[in-house]
N, C-alpha and C positions, 0 to 999 in steps of 0.2 A: 342274156346275161346282164345282169344290171352292172352299174359301175362299182358297186360294193362289193358284188360277186368277183368281178375282174380284179379288184384290189386283193382280196381273200387268196383267191387263186397265185396271183404273184408272189405274198407272203408265204404262201405254203409251199410254193416252187423254191423261193429264197430259203426257208427254213430248212427244207429238203437238202438243198445243196449245200448249205452251211454244215449240215448233220454230216454229210459225206467227206467236207473237208476236216471236220474233226475226226471222224473214222479213219480216215487216211492219214492223219498225223499220229493217232492213237495206233495205227497197225505198224506205222514206220518205226515207232518206239518201241513197240513188242518185238517187232523183227530183229531191230539192233540190239536188244535185251537178249533175244534167243542167241544171237550169232556172238556175242560177248560171253555168254554163258557157257557156250560150247567151247569155245578158247581156253576159257578159265579151267575148265573140265579137263582138256586136253594139256593142259599147262605143266610141266616139270618144275614142281614149285622149287625142288633142292636145287636144281640145275640154275633156276633164276637167282636164287639167292646165292649160290656161289659167284655168279656174273656180278652181281651187286656188291659182294664182300671185296673181290678182285680189282673191281673198279674204284671201290673205297680206298684200298691200299694204294693204289697206283696214285690216285690223286692226293692222299696223305702224304706220300713220299715227295712226290713232286713240290706241295706246299713245304713242306720241312727243308728241301732242297733250296727253295727261294729265300724262305724264311733266314738260313744260315748263310746264304750269300749276302742278303741285305744287312744280316747282323755283321758279319765279317766285313762288308764294305763301311760300315759305319765305325765300327771298331777301329779299323785302319785309319779312317780319315781324322778320328779323335786322337789317336795316338799321334799322328801327323800334326795335329793342331797344337797338341802339348809340347812336343818335341820344337816345332817351331817359336811358340812362347819361350820356351827356356833357351833359344839359339842354339839347339843341339842339332839343327840340320845345316846350319851355313858352313859352318868349319869344323875341322879337327881340332882336338886341344892342343896339337903342338905347332898348328897353324895360329891358334889364338895367343899362345904363348911367344911365338915369334912376332907378331902383331903388336903385343904388350910390351915385349923387349925393345922393339923399334920405337916405340912411343916414349917409353922411359930414357932411351938412348938421345932421342930429339928433346925431350923436357932437360934433360941433363946438361946437353949442349947448350940450351936457351939460356938455363941459369947462370952457367959458367960463362957466357957472352954478357949477361946484367953483372955478374960480380965484377968483370974486368972493367967495366966503365967505371 
């Protein structure tokens, strides 16, 4: 056997091996396809659809709840912020009137002392 014949034989063996690898991959794909096809044929589509609808409804309800909680929290925060800016959180009106009356009385007393001098 010549050197060239030896190389040709090796190439032929390599080609044969590569073809078998290709065929094994193709066979694996075909087997997987057949198994999936069988599962799809045995699948109760209406049951799967109902399950998906139920899951979607649950997710929608959860999302609405979270959005409402976040919105309510933001609204309460903004109301508190406005109340704070308007001075409505600090004291009641009667307390504010008492404070103002005390300040007016102190002012009147100061004016009286200055007038007396």
